[in-house]
VOFI-33118 format. One record per residue (C-alpha): residue number from 0; residue in one letter; chain; y, x, z. Coordinates in steps of 0.05 Angstrom, whole numbers, plus 32768, in hexadecimal, padded with zeros to 4 digits. Layout:
+-----+----+----+------+------+------+
:   i : aa : ch :   py :   px :   pz :
+-----+----+----+------+------+------+
: NUM :  A :  A :    Y :    X :    Z :
...
+-----+----+----+------+------+------+
END
This chain:
+-----+----+----+------+------+------+
:   i : aa : ch :   py :   px :   pz :
+-----+----+----+------+------+------+
:   0 :  M :  A : 82C5 : 78E1 : 7FA4 :
:   1 :  S :  A : 82D5 : 78A1 : 7FBF :
:   2 :  E :  A : 82A1 : 7865 : 7FA2 :
:   3 :  V :  A : 82BD : 7835 : 7F6F :
:   4 :  I :  A : 82D9 : 77EF : 7F92 :
:   5 :  K :  A : 82B3 : 77B7 : 7F93 :
:   6 :  N :  A : 82DB : 7784 : 7FA7 :
:   7 :  R :  A : 8314 : 774F : 7F83 :
:   8 :  Y :  A : 8357 : 7757 : 7FA4 :
:   9 :  D :  A : 8399 : 772A : 7F9E :
:  10 :  F :  A : 83D7 : 773D : 7FB5 :
:  11 :  V :  A : 8421 : 772F : 7FCA :
:  12 :  I :  A : 845E : 775E : 7FCF :
:  13 :  L :  A : 8498 : 7746 : 7FF2 :
:  14 :  F :  A : 84D7 : 7779 : 7FE3 :
:  15 :  D :  A : 8524 : 7774 : 7FE4 :
:  16 :  V :  A : 856B : 779C : 7FCD :
:  17 :  E :  A : 85A6 : 7797 : 7FF1 :
:  18 :  N :  A : 85E4 : 77AA : 7FC5 :
:  19 :  G :  A : 85B7 : 77C7 : 7F86 :
:  20 :  N :  A : 85A3 : 77C7 : 7F52 :
:  21 :  P :  A : 854C : 77B9 : 7F4C :
:  22 :  N :  A : 854C : 77BC : 7F00 :
:  23 :  G :  A : 857C : 77C6 : 7ECC :
:  24 :  D :  A : 8579 : 77A9 : 7E8D :
:  25 :  P :  A : 8586 : 77D7 : 7E57 :
:  26 :  D :  A : 8594 : 7797 : 7E26 :
:  27 :  S :  A : 85C7 : 777E : 7E4D :
:  28 :  G :  A : 85F5 : 77C7 : 7E69 :
:  29 :  N :  A : 85BE : 77D7 : 7E9F :
:  30 :  M :  A : 85CE : 778C : 7EBD :
:  31 :  P :  A : 859B : 777E : 7EF2 :
:  32 :  R :  A : 856D : 7750 : 7ED8 :
:  33 :  V :  A : 856D : 7704 : 7EE1 :
:  34 :  D :  A : 8544 : 76C5 : 7EBD :
:  35 :  P :  A : 857D : 76A8 : 7E98 :
:  36 :  E :  A : 855B : 7667 : 7EA7 :
:  37 :  T :  A : 8559 : 765E : 7EEA :
:  38 :  G :  A : 858C : 7699 : 7F06 :
:  39 :  L :  A : 8546 : 76BB : 7F31 :
:  40 :  G :  A : 854A : 7709 : 7F27 :
:  41 :  L :  A : 8512 : 772E : 7F01 :
:  42 :  V :  A : 84EF : 776A : 7F10 :
:  43 :  T :  A : 84C0 : 7790 : 7ED9 :
:  44 :  D :  A : 847C : 77A0 : 7EF2 :
:  45 :  V :  A : 8483 : 77DF : 7EC8 :
:  46 :  C :  A : 84C3 : 77EF : 7EF6 :
:  47 :  L :  A : 8498 : 77DE : 7F36 :
:  48 :  K :  A : 845E : 7805 : 7F0E :
:  49 :  R :  A : 8492 : 7846 : 7F01 :
:  50 :  K :  A : 849F : 7849 : 7F50 :
:  51 :  I :  A : 8459 : 7845 : 7F5C :
:  52 :  R :  A : 844B : 787F : 7F3B :
:  53 :  N :  A : 8483 : 78A3 : 7F50 :
:  54 :  Y :  A : 8469 : 789A : 7FA2 :
:  55 :  V :  A : 841A : 78AF : 7F88 :
:  56 :  E :  A : 8443 : 78F0 : 7F6B :
:  57 :  T :  A : 846D : 7902 : 7FA0 :
:  58 :  K :  A : 8426 : 78FB : 7FD2 :
:  59 :  K :  A : 83F8 : 791F : 7FB0 :
:  60 :  E :  A : 8423 : 7949 : 7F87 :
:  61 :  G :  A : 83FF : 796D : 7F52 :
:  62 :  E :  A : 83BD : 7958 : 7F81 :
:  63 :  K :  A : 8377 : 7962 : 7F56 :
:  64 :  G :  A : 8370 : 7912 : 7F3F :
:  65 :  Y :  A : 83B1 : 7903 : 7F40 :
:  66 :  Q :  A : 83D8 : 7910 : 7F11 :
:  67 :  I :  A : 8408 : 78D9 : 7EEC :
:  68 :  Y :  A : 8400 : 78D1 : 7EA4 :
:  69 :  I :  A : 843C : 789C : 7E8F :
:  70 :  N :  A : 8474 : 78D4 : 7EB5 :
:  71 :  Q :  A : 84BA : 78EA : 7E97 :
:  72 :  G :  A : 84C0 : 7927 : 7E70 :
:  73 :  T :  A : 847D : 7930 : 7E65 :
:  74 :  P :  A : 8464 : 7914 : 7E20 :
:  75 :  L :  A : 8425 : 78E5 : 7E17 :
:  76 :  N :  A : 8401 : 791F : 7DEE :
:  77 :  D :  A : 8400 : 7954 : 7E21 :
:  78 :  S :  A : 83DC : 7927 : 7E42 :
:  79 :  D :  A : 83A4 : 7917 : 7E11 :
:  80 :  A :  A : 8398 : 795F : 7E03 :
:  81 :  R :  A : 8384 : 7971 : 7E40 :
:  82 :  A :  A : 8351 : 793E : 7E2D :
:  83 :  L :  A : 8342 : 7964 : 7DF5 :
:  84 :  E :  A : 8341 : 79A7 : 7E0E :
:  85 :  Y :  A : 830E : 798C : 7E35 :
:  86 :  I :  A : 82DD : 7974 : 7E04 :
:  87 :  K :  A : 82E2 : 79B6 : 7DD9 :
:  88 :  D :  A : 82DE : 79DC : 7E1E :
:  89 :  N :  A : 8299 : 79B7 : 7E2D :
:  90 :  A :  A : 8276 : 79B5 : 7DE2 :
:  91 :  I :  A : 827B : 796A : 7DF5 :
:  92 :  A :  A : 8251 : 7947 : 7DAF :
:  93 :  D :  A : 827B : 7928 : 7D7B :
:  94 :  K :  A : 825A : 78D9 : 7D94 :
:  95 :  D :  A : 8272 : 78E2 : 7DD7 :
:  96 :  K :  A : 82B6 : 7904 : 7DD0 :
:  97 :  D :  A : 82E0 : 78C0 : 7DD9 :
:  98 :  T :  A : 82AF : 78A3 : 7E1C :
:  99 :  V :  A : 82BD : 78ED : 7E43 :
: 100 :  A :  A : 82F7 : 78EF : 7E29 :
: 101 :  R :  A : 8318 : 78AB : 7E3E :
: 102 :  D :  A : 82EC : 78C3 : 7E82 :
: 103 :  F :  A : 8309 : 7903 : 7E8F :
: 104 :  M :  A : 8357 : 78E1 : 7E8B :
: 105 :  C :  A : 8339 : 78AF : 7EB0 :
: 106 :  S :  A : 8323 : 78DA : 7EEE :
: 107 :  N :  A : 8362 : 7902 : 7EE8 :
: 108 :  F :  A : 839A : 78DB : 7EE0 :
: 109 :  Y :  A : 83A9 : 78AD : 7F1F :
: 110 :  D :  A : 83D0 : 7883 : 7EEB :
: 111 :  I :  A : 839C : 786D : 7EBC :
: 112 :  R :  A : 836B : 7856 : 7EF5 :
: 113 :  T :  A : 838F : 7830 : 7F13 :
: 114 :  F :  A : 83B8 : 780D : 7ED5 :
: 115 :  G :  A : 839C : 7827 : 7E9C :
: 116 :  A :  A : 83B1 : 7843 : 7E64 :
: 117 :  V :  A : 83B9 : 7844 : 7E15 :
: 118 :  M :  A : 83A4 : 788A : 7DFE :
: 119 :  T :  A : 839A : 788A : 7DB2 :
: 120 :  T :  A : 83C8 : 78D8 : 7DA3 :
: 121 :  F :  A : 838F : 78FD : 7D92 :
: 122 :  V :  A : 8373 : 78C2 : 7D59 :
: 123 :  K :  A : 8384 : 78F2 : 7D19 :
: 124 :  Q :  A : 8359 : 7927 : 7D41 :
: 125 :  N :  A : 831D : 7903 : 7D47 :
: 126 :  L :  A : 832B : 78EE : 7D95 :
: 127 :  N :  A : 8341 : 78B4 : 7DA9 :
: 128 :  C :  A : 8348 : 78AF : 7DF8 :
: 129 :  G :  A : 8344 : 7869 : 7DF1 :
: 130 :  Q :  A : 8368 : 7831 : 7E13 :
: 131 :  I :  A : 835F : 7818 : 7E4B :
: 132 :  R :  A : 8361 : 77D6 : 7E78 :
: 133 :  G :  A : 837A : 77F0 : 7EC0 :
: 134 :  P :  A : 835B : 77C9 : 7EF9 :
: 135 :  V :  A : 83A4 : 77CB : 7F1A :
: 136 :  Q :  A : 83D6 : 7790 : 7F00 :
: 137 :  L :  A : 8416 : 7774 : 7F17 :
: 138 :  T :  A : 8443 : 7746 : 7EFF :
: 139 :  F :  A : 8491 : 773B : 7EF8 :
: 140 :  A :  A : 84AE : 773B : 7F42 :
: 141 :  R :  A : 84DE : 7700 : 7F4B :
: 142 :  S :  A : 850E : 76F0 : 7F7E :
: 143 :  I :  A : 8508 : 76B4 : 7FB0 :
: 144 :  D :  A : 8553 : 7699 : 7F94 :
: 145 :  P :  A : 8581 : 769B : 7F62 :
: 146 :  V :  A : 85A9 : 76DF : 7F5F :
: 147 :  I :  A : 85ED : 76EC : 7F48 :
: 148 :  P :  A : 85FC : 7737 : 7F2F :
: 149 :  Q :  A : 863E : 774E : 7F39 :
: 150 :  E :  A : 8660 : 777F : 7F16 :
: 151 :  I :  A : 868B : 77B8 : 7F45 :
: 152 :  T :  A : 86B9 : 77DB : 7F26 :
: 153 :  I :  A : 86BE : 781D : 7F41 :
: 154 :  T :  A : 86F4 : 785F : 7F39 :
: 155 :  R :  A : 86D7 : 78A9 : 7F3A :
: 156 :  I :  A : 870C : 78E3 : 7F35 :
: 157 :  A :  A : 86E7 : 7913 : 7F13 :
: 158 :  I :  A : 86FD : 790A : 7EC6 :
: 159 :  T :  A : 86DC : 790A : 7E84 :
: 160 :  T :  A : 8709 : 7942 : 7E6A :
: 161 :  A :  A : 8748 : 7973 : 7E6C :
: 162 :  K :  A : 8762 : 7946 : 7E39 :
: 163 :  D :  A : 875E : 7900 : 7E6C :
: 164 :  A :  A : 8771 : 7927 : 7EA3 :
: 165 :  E :  A : 87B6 : 7942 : 7E8F :
: 166 :  K :  A : 87BD : 78E9 : 7E87 :
: 167 :  K :  A : 879F : 78D7 : 7EC0 :
: 168 :  K :  A : 8781 : 78F3 : 7F08 :
: 169 :  T :  A : 874B : 78B7 : 7F0D :
: 170 :  E :  A : 8713 : 7889 : 7EDC :
: 171 :  M :  A : 86FF : 7847 : 7EE5 :
: 172 :  G :  A : 86AA : 7832 : 7EDF :
: 173 :  K :  A : 8683 : 77FE : 7EE9 :
: 174 :  K :  A : 863E : 77F0 : 7F16 :
: 175 :  Y :  A : 8625 : 77B8 : 7F1E :
: 176 :  I :  A : 85F7 : 7791 : 7F5F :
: 177 :  I :  A : 85CD : 7750 : 7F86 :
: 178 :  P :  A : 85F0 : 7755 : 7FBA :
: 179 :  Y :  A : 85A8 : 7740 : 7FE2 :
: 180 :  A :  A : 8568 : 7723 : 7FBD :
: 181 :  L :  A : 8522 : 7727 : 7FD3 :
: 182 :  Y :  A : 84F2 : 772C : 7FA4 :
: 183 :  R :  A : 84AA : 7719 : 7F9F :
: 184 :  A :  A : 8478 : 7738 : 7F70 :
: 185 :  E :  A : 8427 : 7730 : 7F69 :
: 186 :  G :  A : 83F1 : 774F : 7F5B :
: 187 :  Y :  A : 83A5 : 775D : 7F51 :
: 188 :  V :  A : 8370 : 778F : 7F53 :
: 189 :  S :  A : 832A : 7781 : 7F2E :
: 190 :  A :  A : 82F3 : 77A6 : 7F45 :
: 191 :  N :  A : 82C6 : 7798 : 7F07 :
: 192 :  L :  A : 82FD : 77B8 : 7ED4 :
: 193 :  A :  A : 8301 : 77F8 : 7F14 :
: 194 :  R :  A : 82AD : 77F7 : 7F0D :
: 195 :  K :  A : 82A4 : 77F0 : 7EC4 :
: 196 :  Y :  A : 82D9 : 7820 : 7EA3 :
: 197 :  T :  A : 830B : 7843 : 7ED1 :
: 198 :  G :  A : 82E9 : 7852 : 7F18 :
: 199 :  F :  A : 831F : 7840 : 7F43 :
: 200 :  S :  A : 8309 : 784E : 7F7B :
: 201 :  E :  A : 8314 : 7833 : 7FCB :
: 202 :  A :  A : 833A : 7877 : 7FDD :
: 203 :  D :  A : 8367 : 7863 : 7F98 :
: 204 :  L :  A : 836B : 7823 : 7FBE :
: 205 :  E :  A : 838C : 7832 : 7FF5 :
: 206 :  L :  A : 83BB : 7862 : 7FCE :
: 207 :  L :  A : 83D4 : 7829 : 7FB0 :
: 208 :  W :  A : 83D2 : 7808 : 7FF7 :
: 209 :  D :  A : 8405 : 783E : 800E :
: 210 :  S :  A : 842F : 7843 : 7FD3 :
: 211 :  I :  A : 8447 : 77F9 : 7FCB :
: 212 :  I :  A : 8456 : 7800 : 801D :
: 213 :  N :  A : 8483 : 783B : 800C :
: 214 :  M :  A : 8492 : 7840 : 7FBC :
: 215 :  F :  A : 84DE : 7831 : 7FDB :
: 216 :  E :  A : 84E4 : 7859 : 8008 :
: 217 :  N :  A : 84E4 : 78AC : 7FDA :
: 218 :  D :  A : 8509 : 7886 : 7FA4 :
: 219 :  H :  A : 8552 : 787C : 7FC4 :
: 220 :  S :  A : 8589 : 7876 : 7F96 :
: 221 :  A :  A : 85DC : 7862 : 7F95 :
: 222 :  A :  A : 85C7 : 7833 : 7F62 :
: 223 :  R :  A : 8590 : 7813 : 7F78 :
: 224 :  G :  A : 85B3 : 7806 : 7FB7 :
: 225 :  K :  A : 8582 : 77FC : 7FF9 :
: 226 :  M :  A : 853C : 77DB : 7FE3 :
: 227 :  A :  A : 8503 : 77D4 : 8014 :
: 228 :  C :  A : 84B9 : 77BD : 8011 :
: 229 :  R :  A : 84B4 : 778E : 8040 :
: 230 :  K :  A : 846F : 7760 : 8048 :
: 231 :  L :  A : 842D : 777D : 801B :
: 232 :  I :  A : 83FE : 7748 : 801F :
: 233 :  V :  A : 83AE : 774C : 800D :
: 234 :  F :  A : 8376 : 7725 : 7FF2 :
: 235 :  K :  A : 8338 : 7741 : 7FFA :
: 236 :  H :  A : 8300 : 7718 : 7FD1 :
: 237 :  A :  A : 82AD : 7727 : 7FF1 :
: 238 :  S :  A : 829F : 7736 : 7FA1 :
: 239 :  E :  A : 82B7 : 7756 : 7F64 :
: 240 :  L :  A : 82CC : 7719 : 7F32 :
: 241 :  G :  A : 82E9 : 76EE : 7F73 :
: 242 :  C :  A : 82DC : 76BB : 7F9E :
: 243 :  A :  A : 831C : 7695 : 7F94 :
: 244 :  P :  A : 8352 : 768B : 7F5E :
: 245 :  S :  A : 8389 : 76BD : 7F66 :
: 246 :  Y :  A : 83BA : 767E : 7F61 :
: 247 :  E :  A : 83A2 : 765D : 7F9D :
: 248 :  L :  A : 83A2 : 7695 : 7FCF :
: 249 :  F :  A : 83F4 : 76AF : 7FB7 :
: 250 :  D :  A : 8406 : 765F : 7FC3 :
: 251 :  R :  A : 83F2 : 766E : 800A :
: 252 :  I :  A : 842A : 7698 : 8015 :
: 253 :  K :  A : 8471 : 7678 : 8010 :
: 254 :  V :  A : 84B1 : 769B : 8018 :
: 255 :  Q :  A : 84EC : 7664 : 8033 :
: 256 :  K :  A : 8530 : 7671 : 803D :
: 257 :  K :  A : 8543 : 7662 : 8081 :
: 258 :  A :  A : 8567 : 7621 : 8089 :
: 259 :  D :  A : 85A2 : 7629 : 809F :
: 260 :  V :  A : 85B0 : 7668 : 806A :
: 261 :  V :  A : 85DA : 765D : 8032 :
: 262 :  A :  A : 85DB : 7699 : 800C :
: 263 :  P :  A : 85A5 : 76D4 : 802A :
: 264 :  R :  A : 85C0 : 771A : 803A :
: 265 :  S :  A : 8581 : 7737 : 805F :
: 266 :  Y :  A : 853A : 7731 : 8065 :
: 267 :  Q :  A : 8548 : 770C : 80A7 :
: 268 :  D :  A : 8567 : 76D6 : 8080 :
: 269 :  Y :  A : 851D : 76BF : 806C :
: 270 :  E :  A : 84E0 : 769F : 8089 :
: 271 :  V :  A : 8496 : 76C7 : 8065 :
: 272 :  S :  A : 8462 : 7696 : 807B :
: 273 :  V :  A : 8413 : 769D : 8073 :
: 274 :  N :  A : 83DB : 7669 : 806A :
: 275 :  T :  A : 83A5 : 767D : 8081 :
: 276 :  D :  A : 837B : 7646 : 8093 :
: 277 :  A :  A : 8338 : 7632 : 8079 :
: 278 :  L :  A : 8336 : 766D : 8043 :
: 279 :  P :  A : 8304 : 766E : 8015 :
: 280 :  D :  A : 82C4 : 7688 : 801C :
: 281 :  G :  A : 82BB : 76CE : 800B :
: 282 :  V :  A : 8311 : 76DA : 801C :
: 283 :  D :  A : 8336 : 7702 : 804F :
: 284 :  C :  A : 8381 : 770C : 8051 :
: 285 :  I :  A : 839A : 774F : 806B :
: 286 :  R :  A : 83DE : 775C : 8071 :
: 287 :  K :  A : 83E9 : 779C : 8068 :
: 288 :  L :  A : 8438 : 7799 : 8076 :
+-----+----+----+------+------+------+
END
């Protein structure tokens, strides 16, 4: 088993979308999320975590220690029940049950080790798997420039009912897209929380980087259009608690539209710069992508 991480990390992800809806808002008819004050596009942390979970599940596919806790079609009770069975099979003393259950869940589920989880579905059965704060956290992604979602009318030849088919040959529908947008998300990896609670390891960390870089590659759909991770820039601290404030490191990464570009339509319409001059003592900048 790989050892638990000993360094704090701060990181920035740049990803883009072309002619797609990166994260629909169910409160707005599934239109792309937009900050109403600035017009900037938004993608939630939950959306990004889902893509990371999906990639890990695809790559590891049933491998021990890499199950996914938050998963479509799998009730949380079913996953928590595995800890209950482990407690019973190993005759764990009552005073140790909660700790053993927490450790069991962390060792078996990658997303619990990474993002944490609330696992209190068996409290009535005198077992509490616990509420775990994960060492890896992500912010909402925000587009570099304002976006204007477009409503595209589409037609289909598949008629819903036989009665409608007698009257018409096509039906109308709509889909929402953003012609192009480049998004920026920021994230944090706490070695302190990894050591205290989840056991997030060096191997887990490498899988996280791999998942971020490839999270869109096996997630293509007509609704999301063309999406890709463009940059993953990581700041590694020499200590568990860090050597500099994260905002100072994030400010070193600048993303700007090129001077002659009016409406960005590709990644090449932007310039990305990373200032690595005079980095704080104990901080290294690593370009993963």
